[in-house]
C-alpha positions as CSV (number, residue, x, y, z in Angstrom):
1,X,31.1,-61.1,-85.7
2,X,32.0,-57.8,-84.0
3,X,31.2,-57.1,-80.4
4,X,29.2,-54.0,-79.5
5,X,30.7,-51.8,-76.7
6,X,28.4,-49.6,-74.5
7,X,29.2,-45.9,-74.7
8,X,27.7,-42.5,-73.6
9,X,26.4,-40.4,-76.4
10,X,27.8,-36.9,-76.6
11,X,24.3,-35.5,-76.1
12,X,23.8,-37.5,-72.9
13,X,27.2,-36.3,-71.7
14,X,26.3,-32.6,-72.3
15,X,23.0,-33.1,-70.4
16,X,24.8,-34.6,-67.5
17,X,27.3,-31.8,-67.3
18,X,24.4,-29.2,-67.4
19,X,22.6,-31.0,-64.6
20,X,25.7,-31.2,-62.4
21,X,26.4,-27.5,-63.0
22,X,22.9,-26.5,-62.0
23,X,23.2,-28.6,-58.9
24,X,26.5,-27.0,-57.9
25,X,25.1,-23.5,-58.5
26,X,22.1,-24.2,-56.2
27,X,24.2,-25.7,-53.4
28,X,25.2,-22.3,-51.8
29,X,21.5,-21.2,-51.8
30,X,20.5,-24.5,-50.2
31,X,23.1,-24.1,-47.5
32,X,22.0,-20.4,-46.9
33,X,18.4,-21.5,-46.6
34,X,19.2,-24.3,-44.2
35,X,21.3,-21.9,-42.1
36,X,18.6,-19.3,-42.0
37,X,16.1,-21.9,-41.0
38,X,18.4,-23.1,-38.2
39,X,18.7,-19.6,-36.9
40,X,14.9,-19.2,-36.9
41,X,14.5,-22.4,-34.9
42,X,17.2,-21.2,-32.4
43,X,15.5,-17.8,-32.1
44,X,12.1,-19.4,-31.5
45,X,13.5,-21.8,-28.9
46,X,15.3,-18.8,-27.2
47,X,12.0,-16.8,-27.0
48,X,10.2,-19.9,-25.6
49,X,12.9,-20.2,-23.0
50,X,12.7,-16.6,-22.1
51,X,8.9,-16.9,-21.7
52,X,9.4,-20.0,-19.5
53,X,12.0,-18.1,-17.4
54,X,9.6,-15.2,-16.9
55,X,6.8,-17.6,-15.8
56,X,9.2,-19.3,-13.4
57,X,9.9,-15.9,-11.8
58,X,6.2,-15.2,-11.6
59,X,5.6,-18.5,-9.8
60,X,8.0,-17.5,-7.0
61,X,6.9,-15.9,-3.8
62,X,6.3,-12.1,-4.1
63,X,8.9,-11.3,-1.4
64,X,11.2,-13.1,1.0
65,X,8.9,-12.2,3.8
66,X,6.2,-14.2,2.1
67,X,8.2,-17.4,1.8
68,X,7.8,-18.6,5.4
69,X,4.8,-21.1,5.5
70,X,3.8,-20.1,9.1
71,X,2.8,-16.7,7.8
72,X,0.7,-18.2,4.9
73,X,2.0,-15.8,2.3
74,X,0.7,-12.6,3.8
75,X,0.0,-9.1,2.4
76,X,3.1,-7.0,3.2
77,X,3.5,-3.4,4.3
78,X,5.2,-1.2,1.7
79,X,6.8,2.3,2.1
80,X,4.9,4.1,-0.7
81,X,1.5,3.0,0.4
82,X,-1.8,4.2,-1.1
83,X,-4.4,5.3,1.5
84,X,-7.0,3.0,0.0
85,X,-4.7,0.0,0.3
86,X,-3.8,0.4,3.9
87,X,-4.8,-2.0,6.6
88,X,-8.3,-1.4,8.0
89,X,-8.5,-0.4,11.6
90,X,-11.2,0.1,14.2
91,X,-10.6,2.6,17.0
92,X,-6.8,2.1,16.6
93,X,-7.0,-1.7,16.4
94,X,-5.6,-3.2,13.2
95,X,-7.9,-5.7,11.7
96,X,-5.5,-7.5,9.4
97,X,-7.3,-6.8,6.1
98,X,-7.4,-4.1,3.5
99,X,-10.3,-1.6,3.1
100,X,-13.0,-3.3,1.1
101,X,-11.9,-6.8,1.9
102,X,-14.3,-9.3,3.5
103,X,-13.8,-10.1,7.2
104,X,-13.2,-13.7,6.4
105,X,-10.6,-13.1,3.7
106,X,-7.5,-15.3,4.0
107,X,-5.4,-12.5,2.3
108,X,-4.4,-10.7,5.4
109,X,-1.6,-8.6,7.0
110,X,0.2,-10.6,9.6
111,X,2.8,-10.1,12.4
112,X,6.2,-11.5,12.6
113,X,7.5,-13.3,15.7
114,X,8.2,-10.0,17.3
115,X,4.7,-8.7,16.8
116,X,5.5,-6.3,14.0
117,X,3.7,-6.3,10.7
118,X,5.7,-8.0,8.0
119,X,7.1,-5.5,5.4
120,X,8.3,-5.8,1.8
121,X,12.1,-6.0,1.4
122,X,13.7,-2.6,1.0
123,X,16.3,-4.0,-1.4
124,X,15.6,-6.3,-4.3
125,X,18.3,-8.9,-4.3
126,X,19.0,-12.6,-3.5
127,X,19.4,-13.1,0.2
128,X,22.6,-14.7,1.4
129,X,20.6,-17.4,3.3
130,X,18.9,-18.6,0.1
131,X,20.3,-21.6,-1.7
132,X,18.0,-21.6,-4.7
133,X,16.0,-18.5,-5.7
134,X,12.6,-18.7,-3.9
135,X,11.2,-15.2,-4.3
136,X,10.8,-12.7,-7.1
137,X,13.6,-10.5,-5.7
138,X,16.2,-13.2,-6.1
139,X,16.0,-12.8,-9.9
140,X,17.0,-9.1,-9.9
141,X,20.2,-8.4,-11.9
142,X,20.6,-12.1,-12.8
143,X,22.2,-13.1,-16.1
144,X,22.6,-16.6,-17.5
145,X,23.7,-18.1,-20.8
146,X,20.6,-19.5,-22.4
147,X,22.0,-22.6,-24.0
148,X,25.1,-24.5,-23.0
149,X,26.3,-28.1,-23.5
150,X,29.3,-30.2,-22.9
151,X,31.4,-31.0,-26.0
152,X,30.6,-34.7,-25.5
153,X,26.8,-34.2,-25.8
154,X,26.7,-33.4,-29.5
155,X,25.3,-36.8,-30.2
156,X,22.3,-36.0,-28.1
157,X,21.2,-33.5,-30.6
158,X,22.0,-30.4,-28.4
159,X,23.4,-27.2,-29.7
160,X,25.5,-24.5,-28.3
161,X,25.2,-20.7,-28.8
162,X,27.0,-19.0,-26.0
163,X,26.3,-15.6,-27.5
164,X,22.7,-15.8,-26.4
165,X,22.0,-14.8,-22.8
166,X,19.0,-14.0,-20.6
167,X,19.1,-11.1,-18.2
168,X,16.4,-10.4,-15.6
169,X,15.7,-7.4,-13.5
170,X,13.0,-6.7,-10.8
171,X,11.9,-3.2,-9.8
172,X,9.2,-1.6,-7.8
173,X,6.9,0.6,-9.9
174,X,4.2,3.1,-9.3
175,X,1.0,1.4,-8.0
176,X,-1.3,4.4,-8.0
177,X,-4.7,4.2,-9.7
178,X,-5.4,7.3,-11.8
179,X,-8.8,7.9,-10.2
180,X,-8.3,6.1,-6.9
181,X,-9.2,2.7,-5.7
182,X,-12.6,3.6,-4.1
183,X,-14.4,3.7,-7.4
184,X,-16.6,1.2,-9.2
185,X,-14.4,1.5,-12.3
186,X,-10.7,1.9,-11.6
187,X,-8.4,3.4,-14.2
188,X,-4.9,2.0,-13.6
189,X,-1.5,3.1,-14.7
190,X,0.3,0.9,-17.2
191,X,2.0,-1.7,-15.0
192,X,4.5,-2.4,-17.8
193,X,5.8,1.1,-17.9
194,X,9.5,0.9,-17.0
195,X,9.7,4.7,-16.8
196,X,7.7,4.7,-13.5
197,X,10.3,2.8,-11.4
198,X,10.2,3.7,-7.7
199,X,13.1,3.7,-5.3
200,X,10.9,2.7,-2.4
201,X,8.7,-0.4,-2.0
202,X,5.3,-0.4,-3.6
203,X,2.6,-3.0,-4.1
204,X,3.8,-3.9,-7.7
205,X,7.0,-5.4,-8.9
206,X,8.0,-5.1,-12.5
207,X,9.8,-8.2,-13.9
208,X,11.8,-7.6,-17.1
209,X,13.4,-10.5,-19.0
210,X,15.8,-9.5,-21.8
211,X,17.0,-11.9,-24.4
212,X,20.0,-10.6,-26.2
213,X,22.9,-11.5,-28.4
214,X,26.4,-10.4,-27.2
215,X,27.6,-10.7,-30.8
216,X,24.9,-8.2,-32.0
217,X,23.6,-5.8,-29.3
218,X,20.9,-4.5,-31.7
219,X,19.2,-7.9,-31.6
220,X,17.2,-8.3,-28.4
221,X,13.8,-9.2,-27.2
222,X,12.3,-7.8,-24.0
223,X,9.5,-9.5,-22.1
224,X,7.7,-7.8,-19.1
225,X,5.4,-9.0,-16.4
226,X,4.2,-7.8,-13.1
227,X,3.5,-9.3,-9.7
228,X,1.4,-7.8,-7.0
229,X,1.3,-7.7,-3.2
230,X,-2.0,-9.4,-2.6
231,X,-1.1,-12.4,-0.5
232,X,-2.4,-15.8,-1.3
233,X,-5.7,-17.7,-0.8
234,X,-6.0,-20.4,1.8
235,X,-7.7,-23.7,1.0
236,X,-10.8,-24.3,3.2
237,X,-10.4,-27.3,5.4
238,X,-13.2,-29.9,5.8
239,X,-13.3,-32.7,8.2
240,X,-14.6,-36.1,7.2
241,X,-15.8,-38.7,9.7
């Protein structure tokens, strides 16, 4: 009795070769699709980081002269001051609040230890006395690589793209209302207009965060926000017996 040996039919072999060929042809497309998807993920993460960075700047003090807690984040004097935003006075006596503000408002102009009204910084830069940035000005002309990692941290799932960087600038911009502030309806200039940058201090600071690739300068995303010189509220204290 003869033994039967298993064998692959010629037709099955042809089908196998065709399937393998199709698979090999599609591999480059699969790799390209995966690569593009990875780039999209990195782009989205970069935009998210840029937005978080802008929010971090916005959460800082408006000016270095607002950062001392004994002054309770005051309204500051600025060089280019609108007449309707000046400090209210009565018979030459400064009252500490802006025109139209309630007498009890906590958002007030305040004196420094020498008795002078606190003013906005003339230059927008990080002060030498600051360790970590604490006010909006500290982020002017600041550039950082967006994502970095040590070579040993690959296992943690981190990635590295040193060509992506964040750059932030801070500028004073025009704070004039088109029809004045003493109107029921105020028409205001576009606070995001970077063409209206002022060389002297105003009541509005424009914050610009630019996300860019050093490998391809044409690829960049710009986020803008603004922060105003309005002081901060003070929580009302209540005594309990």
